[in-house]
C-alpha angles and dihedrals in degrees: 000000000000129000092240144031124209118219117209133203119198087349094305124112109250108170144347131240104215121198121204142151093229141016092256098109095044091093091057091051091050092050089055086058091054095253095158090074096043140078111236128205120194109209114200144142130250098263096049091043090065092050107039115003096092091049092053093045090055092050100040104038095074092053103048137063094238134354127207134160135219116204126191133179113280123251144055090286088074094054096098144099092269091064091044089051090053090050092050090053091047091052093046093050089050091049098241113178135191094277094057127096140233124205119203106210112184143030134325096295091056094044095048094045095045092045092052091048090049091049093053108030107101086348091296140345131183123272138174131210122232100177116195100182128070091236092055093043094057101031130007098040092058127071107028099262107145131172152127136231120263114212102310095338116103120231093344094141117053152111141219108252121156119221120234091227141003110209113192116194101189090194090072087075090071090072095044116112113242093247092056092043090055089051090066090051089060089064093040093055087047090058090055093046094052101035118014132030088184092056090048089054089051090054092048094047093047099039094115092051090045091052090049088049096235100192097221093047090047091051092052092045094049092044092052093047091049090051091054092048092044094051092051094045093050092055094045112018096166097042096248093142133332096031089070089074086075085072091073106139092013102094097073090015090069090045090054090047092053095042090051089051089239093298086129115061121245095252091049090054091047089053091052090044090051091055088052091049090048090051093051091045088054094046090052091051095247095122130019126257088246091055091048093051094043095051095040087054091051091053093046092048087075091062106241119181118265124245108261114252093235095060107115113228093206091056091051091052091050091052090058088063093066094046123108088246091077115108125184090339095310128109109236104224122187112220135170124255085192135329106302097023129077137176141188112262127190098182100079106122129213089249092053091051093048092049090049092052089055089059088070094061 
């Protein structure tokens, strides 16, 4: 297992995913990107600011022309065009130009928001991802999908904009609350379900070590998840085909997230959505009952919240029809052909979805 992974686009190396147990080598990586001649803006939210901003300032300030920081309130409620507008104004007032650099320090909200701002400010400037949550390290920081929520609609405004670097400090997971740590595991289990039965077995076998946050086990797990995401993204960088399988668990997961007014975290909703997708895969004869029960049990072992009894299944199904996963009037649902292989299916009916939601009660 290496300390980095190179992500390619059209056969050419585009950026590196660097793994470390501290921020110490971040300065070297920035210098390779020509940071000494650039202004740098660290974009982060209030919670992460208190944990890591001073560390990064100390490391980055000596290797850039000027360093500033933009801080916004934590949480999904800040992932919108209003926050992006505030960031645009901040960059304009500080005279940032196309050769300058943004650093997204934080979880998925920060990475998505910063990436979208970088994609659109002056028609595109460079940015790097420094993900501090497990969910961001294995999913949202990789692949160049950026975006913000519009009104109550999740990720409806966005762009594809590749980072220049993803720097993963595994040690940041030591400060992550258990609930947020488990969110990342929802995406990690998804990677095994859609791409690797062997990786899924690794997760199951090492679940106690994972829960205890054994650093070497975490590094291997994150590395393997990043390899799965990287391989899919390289084959389909703009989500024209295969990359859509990464949305396993997201179709009704996003609907749950919206209906719950984001009181459940994204990874929790993906975990619930994955159980639904497993159930439908089983009902359609794509996986066995034994495989459904075994993998549902693995997801539930990490103690995700239950779906409230008063959530209306019909309302959830209707929400899927205003999601960006609709295509020509059909809901694109990701189902398993077998454990380790998924495909896009457009034949899942409303009744099948409603029955699957009831399996969560």
